[in-house]
All heavy atoms as an XYZ file, in Angstrom:
808
protein
N       0.808     -1.190      0.000
C       0.000      0.000      0.000
C       0.854      1.258      0.000
O       0.450      2.254     -0.542
C      -0.934     -0.007      1.193
C      -2.067     -0.938      1.058
S      -3.476     -0.088      1.701
C      -4.623     -1.367      1.692
N       2.008      1.183      0.607
C       2.871      2.358      0.670
C       3.334      2.755     -0.727
O       3.490      3.923     -1.020
C       4.066      2.086      1.568
N       3.530      1.771     -1.593
C       3.963      2.080     -2.954
C       2.876      2.807     -3.735
O       3.178      3.682     -4.541
C       4.370      0.805     -3.691
C       5.667      0.166     -3.205
C       5.928     -1.114     -3.972
C       6.834      1.116     -3.363
N       1.634      2.476     -3.506
C       0.554      3.167     -4.203
C       0.499      4.639     -3.814
O       0.302      5.492     -4.653
C      -0.791      2.513     -3.903
C      -1.018      1.296     -4.690
C      -2.430      0.851     -4.558
N      -2.594     -0.384     -5.286
C      -3.622     -1.155     -5.201
N      -4.631     -0.826     -4.411
N      -3.709     -2.256     -5.895
N       0.673      4.913     -2.545
C       0.617      6.311     -2.123
C       1.802      7.093     -2.678
O       1.671      8.247     -3.053
C       0.565      6.419     -0.598
O       1.773      5.927     -0.035
N       2.962      6.452     -2.775
C       4.125      7.119     -3.356
C       3.888      7.352     -4.841
O       4.185      8.425     -5.364
C       5.412      6.287     -3.124
C       6.574      6.849     -3.925
C       5.757      6.248     -1.650
N       3.327      6.363     -5.519
C       3.049      6.505     -6.950
C       2.045      7.600     -7.230
O       2.205      8.400     -8.151
N       0.998      7.662     -6.426
C       0.004      8.706     -6.643
C       0.557     10.079     -6.284
O       0.218     11.071     -6.906
C      -1.265      8.412     -5.843
O      -0.985      8.461     -4.457
N       1.426     10.137     -5.277
C       2.051     11.404     -4.918
C       2.945     11.884     -6.040
O       2.953     13.058     -6.389
C       2.874     11.255     -3.615
O       2.019     10.775     -2.598
C       3.492     12.567     -3.212
N       3.703     10.955     -6.637
C       4.563     11.306     -7.755
C       3.745     11.822     -8.936
O       4.089     12.828     -9.545
C       5.398     10.101     -8.198
C       6.242     10.384     -9.397
C       7.369     11.169     -9.293
C       5.884      9.898    -10.645
C       8.145     11.450    -10.398
C       6.637     10.177    -11.756
C       7.791     10.957    -11.631
N       2.650     11.152     -9.229
C       1.789     11.589    -10.334
C       1.212     12.968    -10.055
O       1.122     13.809    -10.950
C       0.670     10.581    -10.556
N       0.854     13.209     -8.813
C       0.307     14.509     -8.442
C       1.352     15.603     -8.598
O       1.077     16.674     -9.138
C      -0.183     14.461     -6.996
O      -0.542     15.738     -6.565
N       2.579     15.336     -8.144
C       3.655     16.313     -8.280
C       3.995     16.559     -9.743
O       4.244     17.696    -10.146
C       4.898     15.848     -7.524
C       4.805     15.857     -6.005
C       6.053     15.233     -5.398
C       4.609     17.263     -5.491
N       4.019     15.497    -10.539
C       4.342     15.646    -11.958
C       3.286     16.472    -12.672
O       3.615     17.336    -13.488
C       4.464     14.272    -12.618
N       2.020     16.245    -12.345
C       0.972     17.017    -13.014
C       1.037     18.486    -12.608
O       0.808     19.366    -13.425
C      -0.407     16.443    -12.708
O      -0.705     16.602    -11.342
N       1.387     18.758    -11.353
C       1.532     20.154    -10.920
C       2.691     20.823    -11.620
O       2.609     21.974    -12.016
C       1.746     20.225     -9.412
C       0.464     20.202     -8.658
C       0.718     20.532     -7.212
N       0.309     19.345     -6.461
C       0.815     18.952     -5.325
N       1.790     19.623     -4.772
N       0.372     17.887     -4.725
N       3.786     20.089    -11.812
C       4.953     20.670    -12.460
C       4.643     21.017    -13.907
O       4.990     22.084    -14.386
C       6.128     19.719    -12.397
C       7.321     20.285    -13.122
C       8.527     19.443    -13.001
N       9.570     20.126    -13.765
C      10.553     19.540    -14.333
N      10.704     18.247    -14.217
N      11.447     20.208    -15.018
N       4.000     20.102    -14.623
C       3.701     20.365    -16.022
C       2.664     21.464    -16.181
O       2.741     22.253    -17.106
C       3.252     19.088    -16.732
C       4.367     18.096    -16.886
C       4.245     16.814    -16.413
C       5.553     18.456    -17.493
C       5.274     15.904    -16.551
C       6.588     17.566    -17.630
C       6.451     16.281    -17.158
N       1.707     21.538    -15.268
C       0.719     22.601    -15.374
C       1.348     23.957    -15.075
O       1.007     24.949    -15.688
C      -0.464     22.342    -14.445
O      -0.040     22.389    -13.100
N       2.309     24.004    -14.145
C       2.974     25.268    -13.863
C       3.884     25.666    -15.011
O       4.041     26.844    -15.298
C       3.765     25.195    -12.555
O       4.841     24.290    -12.678
N       4.492     24.688    -15.701
C       5.330     25.002    -16.860
C       4.476     25.555    -17.991
O       4.866     26.509    -18.666
C       6.076     23.754    -17.326
N       3.302     24.999    -18.175
C       2.410     25.506    -19.216
C       1.922     26.903    -18.860
O       1.806     27.770    -19.732
C       1.218     24.560    -19.392
N       1.656     27.144    -17.592
C       1.221     28.470    -17.170
C       2.333     29.492    -17.355
O       2.086     30.621    -17.756
C       0.785     28.441    -15.713
N       3.570     29.098    -17.100
C       4.698     30.016    -17.276
C       4.879     30.358    -18.742
O       5.187     31.489    -19.091
C       5.976     29.393    -16.717
N       4.679     29.374    -19.624
C       4.818     29.634    -21.055
C       3.720     30.563    -21.542
O       3.958     31.444    -22.363
C       4.779     28.319    -21.833
N       2.522     30.382    -21.027
C       1.436     31.241    -21.468
C       1.526     32.624    -20.829
O       1.010     33.588    -21.362
C       0.086     30.609    -21.149
O      -0.071     30.486    -19.754
N       2.207     32.720    -19.684
C       2.329     33.998    -19.001
C       3.449     34.868    -19.563
O       3.578     36.014    -19.202
C       2.563     33.770    -17.510
N       4.287     34.297    -20.442
C       5.387     35.069    -21.022
C       4.819     36.187    -21.894
O       3.851     35.978    -22.622
C       6.279     34.160    -21.861
N       5.388     37.372    -21.805
C       4.880     38.501    -22.590
C       5.210     38.341    -24.069
O       6.239     38.812    -24.549
C       5.592     39.703    -21.966
C       6.829     39.144    -21.359
C       6.500     37.747    -20.946
N       4.364     37.644    -24.798
C       4.635     37.317    -26.194
C       4.674     38.549    -27.074
O       5.365     38.567    -28.074
C       3.577     36.344    -26.711
N       3.950     39.583    -26.731
C       3.928     40.781    -27.549
C       5.253     41.518    -27.528
O       5.606     42.205    -28.464
N       5.998     41.377    -26.447
C       7.247     42.092    -26.305
C       8.437     41.303    -26.833
O       9.415     41.885    -27.260
C       7.485     42.428    -24.835
C       6.426     43.324    -24.235
C       6.656     43.548    -22.753
O       7.726     43.174    -22.252
O       5.753     44.086    -22.120
N       8.377     40.002    -26.780
C       9.511     39.166    -27.137
C       9.306     38.587    -28.526
O       8.290     37.972    -28.804
C       9.675     38.021    -26.122
C       9.888     38.584    -24.735
C      10.837     37.129    -26.509
C       9.847     37.564    -23.641
N      10.285     38.768    -29.367
C      10.253     38.193    -30.696
C      11.280     37.084    -30.807
O      12.075     36.847    -29.895
N      11.262     36.416    -31.938
C      12.205     35.325    -32.170
C      13.631     35.865    -32.158
O      14.534     35.264    -31.569
C      11.889     34.610    -33.503
C      12.948     33.578    -33.829
C      10.521     33.959    -33.435
N      13.850     37.017    -32.781
C      15.188     37.601    -32.831
C      15.679     37.973    -31.433
O      16.830     37.705    -31.079
C      15.205     38.831    -33.744
C      16.554     39.520    -33.894
C      17.579     38.581    -34.511
C      16.423     40.766    -34.737
N      14.797     38.556    -30.607
C      15.167     38.898    -29.232
C      15.564     37.649    -28.451
O      16.553     37.641    -27.717
C      14.017     39.590    -28.502
C      13.671     40.935    -29.098
O      14.585     41.590    -29.629
O      12.491     41.321    -29.027
N      14.781     36.590    -28.617
C      15.056     35.343    -27.914
C      16.407     34.778    -28.327
O      17.236     34.432    -27.483
C      13.948     34.322    -28.195
C      14.196     32.987    -27.564
C      13.914     32.788    -26.226
C      14.715     31.941    -28.296
C      14.161     31.561    -25.634
C      14.957     30.714    -27.711
C      14.676     30.520    -26.372
N      16.657     34.705    -29.635
C      17.897     34.107    -30.115
C      19.118     34.963    -29.774
O      20.189     34.430    -29.504
C      17.816     33.850    -31.618
C      16.763     32.817    -32.029
C      16.703     32.699    -33.534
C      17.028     31.465    -31.402
N      18.959     36.282    -29.761
C      20.063     37.140    -29.337
C      20.365     36.944    -27.864
O      21.521     36.981    -27.448
C      19.743     38.604    -29.609
C      19.958     39.003    -31.047
C      19.764     40.494    -31.224
C      20.035     40.898    -32.654
N      19.856     42.345    -32.855
N      19.339     36.720    -27.058
C      19.539     36.481    -25.624
C      20.243     35.157    -25.374
O      21.018     35.034    -24.438
C      18.214     36.485    -24.884
O      17.620     37.749    -24.949
N      19.963     34.167    -26.218
C      20.628     32.869    -26.089
C      22.116     33.026    -26.373
O      22.956     32.476    -25.672
C      19.985     31.831    -27.035
C      20.811     30.566    -27.104
C      18.574     31.513    -26.584
N      22.444     33.810    -27.401
C      23.846     34.055    -27.733
C      24.445     32.946    -28.581
O      23.736     32.170    -29.230
N      25.753     32.862    -28.570
C      26.522     31.832    -29.280
C      26.253     31.801    -30.777
O      26.409     30.776    -31.428
C      26.253     30.444    -28.702
C      26.473     30.306    -27.219
C      27.891     29.981    -26.912
C      28.024     29.749    -25.413
N      29.297     29.276    -25.036
N      25.801     32.902    -31.351
C      25.627     32.985    -32.794
C      24.368     32.341    -33.351
O      24.246     32.182    -34.564
N      23.428     31.971    -32.501
C      22.202     31.351    -33.010
C      21.263     32.370    -33.632
O      20.322     31.997    -34.333
C      21.460     30.527    -31.928
C      22.286     29.360    -31.462
C      21.048     31.379    -30.769
N      21.521     33.656    -33.415
C      20.648     34.682    -33.976
C      20.759     34.785    -35.497
O      19.905     35.400    -36.126
C      20.910     36.036    -33.328
C      22.351     36.490    -33.464
O      23.238     35.628    -33.579
O      22.580     37.714    -33.441
N      21.755     34.137    -36.102
C      21.849     34.154    -37.565
C      20.718     33.355    -38.199
O      20.410     33.540    -39.377
C      23.218     33.622    -38.057
C      24.352     34.486    -37.548
C      23.424     32.180    -37.668
N      20.075     32.494    -37.432
C      18.975     31.671    -37.929
C      17.612     32.297    -37.672
O      16.581     31.678    -37.942
C      19.007     30.284    -37.293
C      20.284     29.549    -37.512
N      20.681     29.096    -38.742
C      21.269     29.213    -36.643
C      21.853     28.492    -38.629
N      22.229     28.556    -37.368
N      17.579     33.512    -37.156
C      16.319     34.140    -36.747
C      15.336     34.271    -37.904
O      14.144     34.009    -37.742
C      16.583     35.506    -36.124
N      15.812     34.661    -39.055
C      14.911     34.850    -40.190
C      14.286     33.526    -40.630
O      13.082     33.450    -40.875
C      15.673     35.476    -41.358
C      14.783     35.887    -42.504
C      15.563     36.595    -43.604
O      16.415     37.432    -43.281
O      15.292     36.288    -44.777
N      15.114     32.469    -40.703
C      14.595     31.147    -41.088
C      13.572     30.639    -40.087
O      12.516     30.142    -40.461
C      15.744     30.124    -41.174
C      16.617     30.247    -42.371
C      17.538     29.057    -42.481
C      18.650     29.148    -41.477
N      19.681     28.113    -41.627
N      13.886     30.779    -38.808
C      12.991     30.275    -37.764
C      11.690     31.057    -37.747
O      10.607     30.481    -37.656
C      13.689     30.309    -36.392
C      14.818     29.286    -36.364
C      12.706     30.036    -35.272
C      15.660     29.330    -35.110
N      11.782     32.375    -37.854
C      10.575     33.198    -37.845
C       9.687     32.879    -39.042
O       8.458     32.866    -38.931
C      10.939     34.672    -37.842
N      10.288     32.595    -40.189
C       9.521     32.298    -41.397
C       8.856     30.932    -41.324
O       7.675     30.789    -41.643
C      10.454     32.353    -42.610
C       9.772     32.092    -43.920
C      10.759     32.173    -45.065
C      10.102     31.778    -46.369
N      11.087     31.676    -47.448
N       9.583     29.926    -40.881
C       9.071     28.555    -40.892
C       8.281     28.190    -39.633
O       7.254     27.541    -39.719
C      10.228     27.561    -41.068
C      10.898     27.653    -42.412
C       9.988     27.282    -43.568
O       9.158     26.350    -43.424
O      10.106     27.925    -44.621
N       8.776     28.589    -38.473
C       8.150     28.196    -37.208
C       7.035     29.154    -36.833
O       5.974     28.746    -36.396
C       9.207     28.115    -36.079
C       8.564     27.846    -34.740
C      10.225     27.039    -36.398
N       7.287     30.428    -36.982
C       6.292     31.430    -36.600
C       6.855     32.342    -35.530
O       8.021     32.701    -35.555
N       6.039     32.682    -34.563
C       6.421     33.616    -33.513
C       7.089     32.953    -32.329
O       7.453     31.766    -32.343
N       7.218     33.728    -31.283
C       7.910     33.283    -30.073
C       7.194     32.118    -29.393
O       7.823     31.156    -28.970
C       8.048     34.461    -29.107
C       8.630     34.091    -27.781
C       9.946     33.676    -27.677
C       7.864     34.151    -26.631
C      10.490     33.335    -26.452
C       8.397     33.814    -25.405
C       9.705     33.406    -25.322
N       5.873     32.183    -29.280
C       5.121     31.103    -28.626
C       5.259     29.783    -29.385
O       5.331     28.716    -28.774
C       3.643     31.487    -28.482
C       3.390     32.601    -27.489
C       3.794     32.223    -26.073
O       3.634     31.082    -25.651
N       4.327     33.173    -25.348
N       5.301     29.846    -30.708
C       5.478     28.629    -31.497
C       6.883     28.079    -31.324
O       7.100     26.863    -31.337
C       5.202     28.884    -32.980
C       3.746     29.135    -33.305
C       3.314     30.566    -33.044
O       4.177     31.437    -32.819
O       2.097     30.817    -33.055
N       7.861     28.962    -31.156
C       9.238     28.516    -30.939
C       9.369     27.759    -29.623
O      10.143     26.815    -29.525
C      10.196     29.713    -30.957
C      11.676     29.415    -30.741
C      12.213     28.499    -31.836
C      12.484     30.694    -30.700
N       8.587     28.147    -28.626
C       8.662     27.475    -27.330
C       8.232     26.017    -27.392
O       8.633     25.226    -26.546
C       7.802     28.213    -26.299
C       8.328     29.559    -25.826
C       7.354     30.166    -24.834
C       9.698     29.437    -25.211
N       7.422     25.639    -28.365
C       6.958     24.256    -28.462
C       7.536     23.533    -29.682
O       7.088     22.440    -30.017
C       5.412     24.190    -28.478
C       4.849     24.640    -27.155
C       4.840     25.003    -29.614
N       8.527     24.125    -30.316
C       9.139     23.519    -31.497
C      10.041     22.366    -31.089
O      10.738     22.431    -30.083
C       9.968     24.567    -32.268
O       9.108     25.625    -32.641
C      10.593     23.981    -33.503
N      10.024     21.319    -31.888
C      10.852     20.139    -31.639
C      12.141     20.211    -32.450
O      12.276     21.000    -33.370
C      10.096     18.862    -32.030
C       8.765     18.695    -31.360
C       8.955     18.234    -29.954
N       7.648     18.046    -29.330
C       7.453     17.205    -28.368
N       8.428     16.484    -27.907
N       6.261     17.101    -27.832
N      13.083     19.347    -32.106
C      14.386     19.363    -32.754
C      14.299     19.000    -34.236
O      15.087     19.484    -35.049
C      15.375     18.432    -32.029
O      16.671     18.627    -32.568
C      14.985     16.978    -32.152
N      13.339     18.176    -34.605
C      13.196     17.765    -36.008
C      12.905     18.968    -36.905
O      13.450     19.083    -37.995
C      12.077     16.724    -36.127
C      11.833     16.186    -37.504
C      12.934     15.337    -38.010
N      13.057     14.146    -37.187
C      13.851     13.151    -37.483
N      14.541     13.165    -38.583
N      13.943     12.123    -36.696
N      12.066     19.865    -36.442
C      11.738     21.062    -37.232
C      12.954     21.951    -37.398
O      13.183     22.513    -38.480
C      10.606     21.835    -36.567
N      13.754     22.077    -36.338
C      14.959     22.889    -36.428
C      16.002     22.223    -37.322
O      16.759     22.898    -38.025
C      15.536     23.144    -35.036
C      14.653     23.952    -34.081
C      15.295     24.040    -32.709
C      14.366     25.325    -34.641
N      16.040     20.908    -37.311
C      16.985     20.178    -38.164
C      16.643     20.371    -39.635
O      17.531     20.522    -40.475
C      16.965     18.691    -37.807
C      18.003     17.882    -38.534
C      18.023     16.455    -38.053
C      19.148     15.691    -38.713
N      19.244     14.320    -38.195
N      15.350     20.382    -39.950
C      14.924     20.598    -41.334
C      15.315     21.977    -41.840
O      15.462     22.179    -43.042
C      13.410     20.420    -41.458
C      12.972     18.984    -41.375
C      11.472     18.867    -41.525
C      11.041     17.428    -41.390
N       9.581     17.289    -41.472
N      15.500     22.934    -40.922
C      15.910     24.281    -41.305
C      17.413     24.390    -41.525
O      17.908     25.436    -41.921
C      15.477     25.285    -40.241
C      13.979     25.453    -40.054
C      13.698     26.392    -38.905
C      13.343     25.962    -41.324
N      18.151     23.320    -41.236
C      19.588     23.314    -41.458
C      20.390     23.885    -40.304
O      21.524     24.313    -40.481
N      19.836     23.870    -39.102
C      20.533     24.376    -37.926
C      21.373     23.240    -37.347
O      20.899     22.115    -37.217
C      19.525     24.920    -36.896
C      18.719     26.051    -37.528
C      20.210     25.378    -35.635
C      17.571     26.544    -36.706
N      22.625     23.538    -37.003
C      23.542     22.507    -36.514
C      23.055     21.920    -35.188
O      22.268     22.528    -34.462
C      24.942     23.092    -36.330
O      24.964     23.973    -35.230
N      23.545     20.741    -34.886
C      23.128     20.021    -33.683
C      23.433     20.830    -32.424
O      22.600     20.928    -31.524
C      23.829     18.672    -33.623
S      23.384     17.678    -32.201
N      24.604     21.405    -32.340
C      24.992     22.170    -31.158
C      24.072     23.366    -30.949
O      23.639     23.655    -29.832
C      26.436     22.648    -31.299
C      26.984     23.318    -30.068
C      28.408     23.785    -30.283
C      29.353     22.621    -30.145
N      30.767     23.036    -30.142
N      23.733     24.050    -32.037
C      22.853     25.210    -31.924
C      21.418     24.794    -31.642
O      20.709     25.481    -30.904
C      22.946     26.070    -33.176
C      24.273     26.781    -33.283
C      24.371     27.661    -34.494
O      23.740     27.416    -35.518
N      25.190     28.700    -34.391
N      20.962     23.662    -32.203
C      19.615     23.158    -31.882
C      19.503     22.851    -30.399
O      18.521     23.213    -29.746
C      19.311     21.884    -32.674
C      18.996     22.087    -34.108
C      18.372     20.865    -34.737
N      19.027     19.605    -34.477
C      19.930     19.025    -35.271
N      20.298     19.616    -36.381
N      20.453     17.866    -34.965
N      20.516     22.178    -29.859
C      20.494     21.837    -28.438
C      20.463     23.090    -27.577
O      19.758     23.148    -26.574
C      21.711     20.980    -28.086
C      21.605     19.559    -28.592
C      22.879     18.799    -28.423
C      23.163     18.466    -26.995
N      24.332     17.568    -26.834
N      21.207     24.102    -27.983
C      21.240     25.351    -27.233
C      19.881     26.041    -27.269
O      19.368     26.483    -26.239
C      22.316     26.261    -27.823
C      22.697     27.488    -27.036
C      23.281     27.098    -25.681
C      23.706     28.303    -27.812
N      19.276     26.112    -28.452
C      17.956     26.737    -28.589
C      16.926     25.974    -27.763
O      16.140     26.569    -27.009
C      17.528     26.803    -30.065
C      18.420     27.783    -30.832
C      16.060     27.198    -30.200
C      18.266     27.712    -32.338
N      16.932     24.658    -27.850
C      15.949     23.850    -27.130
C      16.165     23.911    -25.616
O      15.205     23.885    -24.841
C      15.983     22.414    -27.627
C      15.517     22.243    -29.068
C      15.760     20.822    -29.539
C      14.058     22.610    -29.216
N      17.409     24.011    -25.179
C      17.687     24.128    -23.752
C      17.090     25.422    -23.200
O      16.463     25.427    -22.142
C      19.193     24.110    -23.511
C      19.557     24.112    -22.043
C      21.055     24.041    -21.803
N      21.662     22.955    -22.541
C      22.760     23.094    -23.301
N      23.347     24.259    -23.412
N      23.257     22.055    -23.939
N      17.253     26.507    -23.947
C      16.732     27.783    -23.465
C      15.213     27.888    -23.632
O      14.563     28.568    -22.838
C      17.448     28.956    -24.139
C      18.762     29.247    -23.457
C      19.941     28.664    -23.890
C      18.806     30.072    -22.351
C      21.142     28.915    -23.254
C      19.999     30.332    -21.703
C      21.166     29.747    -22.158
O      22.341     29.999    -21.513
N      14.629     27.229    -24.629
C      13.167     27.229    -24.710
C      12.576     26.474    -23.522
O      11.550     26.884    -22.976
C      12.652     26.619    -26.026
O      13.171     25.303    -26.186
C      13.017     27.476    -27.213
N      13.232     25.395    -23.112
C      12.762     24.642    -21.943
C      12.854     25.501    -20.682
O      11.923     25.549    -19.881
C      13.584     23.361    -21.766
C      13.191     22.534    -20.569
C      11.812     21.925    -20.696
O      11.322     21.685    -21.778
N      11.180     21.689    -19.563
N      13.976     26.201    -20.520
C      14.129     27.074    -19.354
C      13.079     28.175    -19.348
O      12.551     28.539    -18.301
C      15.523     27.708    -19.348
C      16.629     26.757    -18.993
C      17.959     27.483    -19.006
C      19.083     26.544    -18.644
N      20.371     27.261    -18.550
N      12.775     28.694    -20.519
C      11.780     29.756    -20.625
C      10.384     29.225    -20.296
O       9.609     29.887    -19.612
C      11.821     30.351    -22.024
S      10.901     31.873    -22.188
N      10.059     28.026    -20.766
C       8.766     27.414    -20.452
C       8.618     27.181    -18.955
O       7.540     27.333    -18.402
C       8.600     26.088    -21.181
C       8.195     26.218    -22.612
C       7.710     24.902    -23.182
N       8.618     23.806    -22.966
C       9.529     23.374    -23.840
N       9.647     23.967    -24.996
N      10.304     22.354    -23.562
N       9.716     26.785    -18.297
C       9.662     26.509    -16.861
C       9.673     27.784    -16.025
O       9.438     27.737    -14.829
C      10.843     25.630    -16.455
C      10.748     24.225    -17.001
C      11.989     23.400    -16.696
O      12.996     23.963    -16.197
O      11.949     22.192    -16.970
N       9.963     28.914    -16.655
C       9.993     30.174    -15.933
C      11.302     30.427    -15.210
O      11.391     31.326    -14.379
N      12.332     29.654    -15.517
C      13.625     29.790    -14.870
C      14.447     30.904    -15.517
O      15.229     31.579    -14.862
C      14.414     28.459    -14.958
C      15.801     28.579    -14.375
C      13.634     27.355    -14.269
N      14.255     31.127    -16.795
C      15.043     32.091    -17.560
C      14.111     32.892    -18.445
O      13.162     32.356    -19.005
C      16.066     31.341    -18.413
C      16.929     32.189    -19.270
C      18.062     32.844    -18.901
C      16.757     32.458    -20.665
N      18.592     33.500    -19.976
C      17.811     33.283    -21.067
C      15.799     32.095    -21.602
C      17.946     33.745    -22.357
C      15.935     32.558    -22.895
C      17.000     33.367    -23.259
N      14.391     34.179    -18.597
C      13.604     35.028    -19.494
C      14.557     35.746    -20.433
O      15.591     36.252    -19.992
C      12.795     36.045    -18.705
C      11.727     35.388    -17.884
C      10.723     36.384    -17.426
C       9.735     35.650    -16.545
N       8.400     35.939    -16.825
N      14.204     35.802    -21.708
C      15.070     36.507    -22.654
C      15.027     38.010    -22.432
O      14.040     38.557    -21.950
C      14.495     36.135    -24.020
C      13.111     35.715    -23.747
C      13.073     35.187    -22.353
N      16.118     38.638    -22.797
C      16.188     40.102    -22.713
C      15.430     40.695    -23.893
O      15.569     40.240    -25.010
C      17.636     40.565    -22.764
C      18.486     40.033    -21.649
C      19.920     40.402    -21.869
C      20.794     39.685    -20.900
N      22.214     39.793    -21.232
N      14.646     41.697    -23.621
C      13.892     42.356    -24.668
C      14.720     43.521    -25.170
O      15.196     44.343    -24.388
C      12.522     42.854    -24.141
C      11.767     43.570    -25.222
C      11.728     41.697    -23.597
N      14.905     43.568    -26.476
C      15.685     44.650    -27.072
C      14.857     45.930    -27.019
O      13.724     45.967    -27.476
C      16.054     44.322    -28.505
N      15.426     46.939    -26.424
C      14.750     48.233    -26.366
C      15.371     49.139    -27.393
O      16.586     49.206    -27.533
C      14.871     48.867    -24.977
O      16.263     49.018    -24.657
C      14.208     48.017    -23.929
N      14.524     49.812    -28.135
C      15.016     50.741    -29.139
C      14.991     52.132    -28.536
O      13.949     52.642    -28.150
C      14.165     50.686    -30.401
O      12.809     50.940    -30.031
C      14.255     49.325    -31.067
N      16.157     52.719    -28.442
C      16.257     54.052    -27.888
C      16.819     54.973    -28.960
O      17.610     54.560    -29.803
C      17.172     54.107    -26.659
O      18.467     53.632    -27.032
C      16.615     53.256    -25.534
N      16.392     56.188    -28.924
C      16.886     57.172    -29.888
C      18.323     57.554    -29.535
O      18.656     57.687    -28.358
C      16.003     58.418    -29.870
N      19.190     57.689    -30.514
C      20.566     58.056    -30.229
C      20.652     59.470    -29.653
O      19.878     60.354    -30.008
C      21.255     57.973    -31.593
C      20.169     58.019    -32.598
C      18.941     57.498    -31.917
N      21.573     59.648    -28.744
C      21.755     60.959    -28.102
C      22.392     61.935    -29.078
O      23.299     61.580    -29.813
C      22.613     60.841    -26.849
C      21.953     60.038    -25.769
C      22.823     59.971    -24.548
C      22.155     59.152    -23.464
N      22.984     59.048    -22.275
N      21.911     63.153    -29.068
C      22.456     64.137    -30.005
C      23.251     65.183    -29.279
O      23.064     65.537    -28.192
C      21.331     64.815    -30.774
C      20.645     63.823    -31.672
C      19.473     64.488    -32.421
O      19.085     65.597    -32.138
N      18.944     63.771    -33.374
């Protein structure tokens, strides 16, 4: 009987974790963050793929649920795919947020 209670507790914790991850992804300010902003925040030169990803995948919310196969079809290297997917996972969990590029007028 003790194993059943542990199993049900684990299932309960897992469902709470996934529901909180989904809530964090939906709570991200999608209007402010674009694909280019996200990829620039990731760094390591992945922002060169921003145009391809934005064209094929769509916006920031679609990028958060994109799988490695879709990125592979775009011709993105394995190392860069892993980096992009690692940061999308962190963003979904609410652990990391991309920096939003602010456009400021140059000082005269």
